[in-house]
C-alpha positions as CSV (number, residue, x, y, z in Angstrom):
1,M,-46.0,-11.2,-16.1
2,M,-43.4,-9.1,-17.7
3,T,-40.1,-10.5,-18.6
4,V,-37.3,-8.1,-18.4
5,A,-33.4,-8.4,-20.2
6,A,-30.4,-6.6,-19.1
7,S,-28.3,-3.9,-20.9
8,T,-26.2,-1.3,-20.3
9,M,-26.0,2.4,-19.4
10,D,-24.1,4.9,-20.5
11,R,-21.8,5.2,-17.2
12,S,-18.7,3.9,-17.3
13,F,-15.7,3.3,-14.6
14,P,-12.8,3.7,-17.0
15,A,-9.3,2.1,-16.2
16,I,-7.2,2.7,-18.9
17,V,-4.3,-0.2,-19.5
18,N,-1.3,1.2,-21.2
19,L,0.9,-1.6,-22.8
20,G,4.6,-0.9,-23.5
21,D,4.6,-1.2,-27.0
22,G,2.2,2.1,-27.1
23,E,-1.1,0.0,-27.5
24,T,-3.8,1.4,-25.0
25,F,-7.0,0.3,-24.0
26,D,-10.2,1.1,-22.4
27,G,-10.8,-1.2,-19.2
28,E,-13.3,-0.9,-16.0
29,S,-12.8,-1.1,-12.8
30,L,-13.8,0.2,-9.2
31,Y,-10.7,0.3,-7.6
32,S,-10.4,3.6,-6.1
33,G,-6.5,3.7,-5.2
34,M,-3.7,4.9,-6.9
35,S,-2.4,4.4,-10.5
36,T,0.4,1.7,-11.2
37,D,3.7,2.6,-12.8
38,Q,4.7,1.0,-16.1
39,L,5.1,-2.8,-14.7
40,P,6.4,-5.8,-16.0
41,L,3.6,-7.7,-17.3
42,V,3.0,-11.6,-16.9
43,Y,0.6,-14.4,-18.6
44,D,1.0,-18.1,-17.9
45,G,-1.5,-20.2,-19.9
46,N,-0.9,-23.3,-17.5
47,L,-1.9,-20.9,-14.5
48,K,-4.2,-18.4,-16.4
49,Y,-7.0,-18.7,-14.1
50,C,-5.4,-17.4,-11.0
51,T,-6.8,-19.7,-9.0
52,S,-6.1,-19.9,-4.9
53,G,-2.3,-21.2,-4.6
54,A,-1.6,-21.4,-8.3
55,L,0.7,-18.4,-8.7
56,S,4.2,-18.4,-7.6
57,P,5.5,-15.5,-5.6
58,A,8.9,-15.8,-7.7
59,L,7.0,-15.6,-11.1
60,I,4.7,-12.6,-10.4
61,K,6.2,-10.4,-7.5
62,G,5.8,-6.7,-8.4
63,K,4.2,-7.5,-11.6
64,I,0.9,-7.4,-13.5
65,V,-0.7,-10.3,-14.0
66,A,-3.1,-11.2,-16.5
67,C,-6.0,-13.8,-15.8
68,E,-8.6,-15.2,-17.4
69,R,-12.4,-15.5,-16.4
70,D,-13.9,-18.5,-15.5
71,I,-13.6,-21.4,-12.2
72,N,-13.1,-18.7,-9.5
73,R,-14.9,-15.1,-9.2
74,R,-13.4,-12.1,-10.8
75,V,-12.5,-10.4,-7.6
76,E,-10.8,-13.5,-6.0
77,K,-8.6,-13.6,-9.2
78,G,-7.1,-10.1,-7.9
79,Q,-6.9,-11.4,-4.5
80,V,-4.9,-14.3,-5.3
81,V,-2.6,-11.9,-7.1
82,K,-2.2,-9.8,-4.6
83,M,-1.3,-12.7,-1.7
84,A,1.1,-13.8,-3.9
85,G,3.0,-10.7,-4.2
86,G,1.5,-9.2,-7.8
87,A,1.2,-5.4,-8.0
88,G,-2.0,-5.7,-10.3
89,M,-4.3,-7.6,-12.0
90,L,-5.6,-7.7,-16.0
91,L,-9.2,-9.4,-16.2
92,L,-9.4,-10.9,-19.6
93,N,-12.8,-11.6,-21.1
94,T,-13.2,-14.8,-23.1
95,K,-15.2,-15.2,-26.5
96,S,-18.5,-15.8,-24.8
97,D,-18.0,-12.4,-22.5
98,G,-17.6,-10.3,-25.7
99,E,-16.4,-6.5,-25.1
100,E,-18.8,-6.3,-21.7
101,L,-16.9,-4.7,-19.1
102,R,-18.0,-5.7,-15.6
103,A,-16.6,-3.0,-12.7
104,E,-15.6,-5.0,-9.9
105,P,-14.7,-3.5,-6.4
106,H,-11.4,-5.2,-6.5
107,V,-9.0,-5.3,-3.5
108,S,-5.6,-4.5,-5.3
109,P,-4.9,-2.6,-8.9
110,A,-7.2,-4.6,-11.5
111,A,-9.0,-3.9,-14.4
112,S,-11.2,-5.6,-17.0
113,L,-10.6,-5.9,-20.5
114,G,-12.9,-6.8,-23.6
115,V,-12.2,-10.0,-25.8
116,S,-10.5,-7.7,-28.9
117,A,-7.7,-6.0,-26.2
118,A,-7.7,-9.3,-24.5
119,E,-6.5,-10.9,-27.5
120,S,-4.2,-8.0,-28.1
121,L,-2.6,-8.1,-24.8
122,R,-1.4,-11.9,-25.2
123,N,-0.3,-11.2,-28.5
124,H,2.0,-8.4,-27.2
125,I,3.1,-10.9,-24.3
126,I,4.2,-13.4,-26.8
127,T,5.9,-11.1,-29.1
128,S,7.6,-8.5,-26.8
129,G,10.6,-9.4,-24.9
130,S,10.1,-7.9,-21.8
131,P,6.2,-6.9,-22.0
132,T,4.7,-4.3,-19.6
133,A,1.8,-2.3,-18.8
134,S,0.0,0.1,-16.3
135,I,-3.4,0.5,-15.2
136,V,-4.6,4.3,-15.1
137,F,-8.0,4.8,-12.7
138,K,-10.1,7.3,-14.1
139,G,-13.4,7.5,-11.5
140,S,-16.5,7.2,-13.2
141,T,-17.6,8.9,-16.5
142,F,-20.8,9.5,-18.4
143,G,-21.7,9.4,-22.2
144,K,-20.3,5.9,-23.6
145,L,-23.0,4.2,-26.2
146,A,-25.8,2.9,-24.5
147,P,-28.0,0.7,-24.1
148,V,-26.3,-2.3,-25.5
149,M,-28.0,-6.3,-24.5
150,A,-25.8,-7.6,-21.8
151,S,-23.8,-10.8,-22.8
152,F,-25.2,-12.6,-19.6
153,S,-28.8,-11.9,-20.4
154,S,-31.4,-13.7,-22.3
155,R,-32.4,-13.2,-25.8
156,G,-35.5,-13.8,-27.7
157,P,-37.1,-16.0,-29.0
158,A,-38.0,-18.2,-26.2
159,S,-35.5,-21.4,-26.5
160,I,-38.5,-24.1,-26.3
161,E,-41.0,-22.3,-28.6
162,P,-39.7,-19.8,-31.2
163,Y,-43.3,-18.3,-31.4
164,V,-42.8,-16.9,-28.0
165,I,-40.8,-13.7,-28.3
166,K,-39.8,-13.0,-24.6
167,P,-38.0,-11.2,-22.6
168,D,-40.6,-8.3,-23.7
169,V,-38.4,-5.8,-22.7
170,T,-34.6,-4.5,-21.6
171,A,-33.8,-2.3,-18.6
172,P,-30.5,-1.2,-17.4
173,G,-28.8,-4.3,-15.6
174,V,-25.2,-4.0,-15.7
175,N,-23.0,-1.9,-13.5
176,I,-26.0,-0.8,-11.4
177,L,-25.7,1.5,-8.3
178,A,-27.5,-0.6,-5.6
179,A,-28.0,-0.6,-1.6
180,W,-25.4,-3.1,-0.2
181,P,-25.3,-4.5,3.6
182,P,-22.5,-2.8,5.6
183,T,-21.9,-6.1,7.4
184,I,-20.6,-7.6,4.0
185,S,-17.5,-6.2,2.1
186,P,-18.1,-5.2,-1.4
187,S,-16.3,-8.0,-2.8
188,E,-17.5,-10.5,-0.3
189,I,-13.7,-11.6,0.2
190,K,-13.6,-12.4,4.2
191,T,-9.8,-10.5,4.3
192,D,-11.8,-7.4,2.8
193,N,-12.6,-4.9,5.7
194,R,-14.2,-2.5,3.7
195,S,-17.7,-1.6,4.5
196,V,-20.1,0.2,2.0
197,L,-23.8,1.1,1.7
198,F,-23.8,1.0,-2.1
199,N,-22.1,-1.5,-4.6
200,I,-22.2,-1.9,-8.2
201,I,-23.9,-4.8,-8.9
202,S,-25.0,-6.5,-12.5
203,G,-28.0,-9.0,-13.2
204,T,-31.3,-9.0,-14.7
205,S,-32.4,-8.6,-11.0
206,M,-31.4,-5.1,-11.2
207,S,-33.2,-4.8,-14.8
208,C,-36.5,-5.8,-13.0
209,S,-36.3,-3.3,-10.5
210,H,-36.2,-0.6,-13.0
211,I,-39.4,-2.0,-15.0
212,S,-41.1,-2.1,-11.4
213,G,-40.4,1.4,-10.5
214,L,-41.8,2.6,-13.9
215,A,-44.9,0.1,-13.2
216,A,-45.3,1.7,-10.1
217,L,-45.3,5.3,-11.5
218,L,-47.8,4.2,-14.2
219,K,-50.2,3.1,-11.8
220,A,-49.7,5.8,-9.6
221,A,-50.9,7.9,-12.6
222,H,-53.7,5.5,-13.6
223,K,-55.2,3.8,-10.8
224,D,-57.8,2.0,-12.9
225,W,-55.3,0.4,-15.4
226,S,-54.6,-3.3,-14.9
227,P,-51.3,-5.1,-14.9
228,A,-51.6,-6.0,-18.5
229,A,-52.4,-2.2,-19.6
230,I,-49.3,-1.2,-17.8
231,K,-47.3,-3.7,-19.4
232,S,-48.8,-2.7,-22.9
233,A,-48.0,1.2,-22.3
234,L,-44.4,0.3,-21.5
235,M,-43.8,-2.1,-24.7
236,T,-45.6,0.0,-27.1
237,T,-43.9,3.3,-26.2
238,A,-40.1,1.9,-25.6
239,Y,-37.7,3.0,-28.0
240,T,-35.4,0.7,-30.1
241,H,-32.4,3.0,-30.6
242,N,-29.4,3.8,-28.3
243,N,-28.0,7.2,-27.2
244,K,-26.4,7.9,-30.5
245,K,-29.6,7.4,-32.4
246,T,-28.3,4.1,-34.2
247,P,-30.3,1.1,-33.2
248,I,-29.6,-1.1,-30.0
249,Y,-27.1,-3.8,-30.7
250,D,-25.7,-7.2,-28.9
251,I,-22.3,-7.1,-27.0
252,F,-22.3,-10.9,-27.3
253,S,-19.4,-11.9,-29.4
254,G,-20.3,-13.8,-32.9
255,S,-24.4,-12.7,-32.1
256,P,-26.5,-12.0,-35.5
257,P,-27.4,-8.4,-36.1
258,P,-30.0,-7.4,-33.7
259,T,-33.7,-8.0,-34.6
260,P,-36.6,-6.8,-32.4
261,V,-36.8,-10.7,-31.8
262,R,-33.6,-10.9,-30.5
263,V,-32.7,-7.4,-29.0
264,R,-35.7,-6.1,-27.0
265,F,-37.0,-2.8,-26.6
266,R,-35.9,-0.5,-23.6
267,P,-38.8,1.5,-22.1
268,C,-38.3,5.0,-20.2
269,L,-41.3,6.7,-18.6
270,S,-42.3,9.5,-20.6
271,R,-45.6,11.3,-22.3
272,E,-46.2,8.4,-24.5
273,S,-46.2,5.7,-21.8
274,L,-48.3,7.9,-19.7
275,K,-50.7,8.3,-22.5
276,P,-49.5,5.5,-25.0
277,G,-53.1,6.0,-27.2
278,L,-53.4,2.1,-28.1
279,D,-53.6,-0.7,-25.4
280,L,-53.2,-4.1,-26.2
């Protein structure tokens, strides 16, 4: 058995958020429609979760609404804003979410923002007499820092027994392109009539699939290898640095510095894994 954590990859779906005071933040979104104009920005601390029926059309009509994560699904918040007449939504990360950005198939103009950008946005709303914002959608790009340990993923060591260093490895598990049933909309909202064959999904179920594929390729190359030998080859040849040649770090806010115990190594199929030399 091999346990797999989730981490990011270098692909992103940028949504640039421009505030009226000149501040600019990098968000993410799968929304594929037109960018917004510079519009009034509202944030109500009493209604911050943007749950169904909570928003007043008189307050948000034609405006961009800032919503906090939690309670209801992230894409549902955008639907609530849309139904109340809002022109867009900014989804604000909490401290527990850190700087991790999840690309979501929003039904209206919307973008996710990390915890530091969310704090700056709240301050802008408080200090500005007439806060405004716009969202500019950039499609997909490559080259961002990766891998980074996902905020939702388990970390080592095992909570029950600290001498058990689990998970064993990490693999891509954030914003992964995966097959999707065309009979279900990408947002899973009933009023969303879109039909797609692929969707962007996050979870350790995505990272485990990557490791399963690598294991299958190793088994094809070495038909006499046992599961333990395949696991050993992947673990002993995994790399510990990101694409910028610095140690893999943890995106979770307030976490200790990365160590081999907390941030697991990310394997890749290479000549080394095909011929690991050492088999434990």
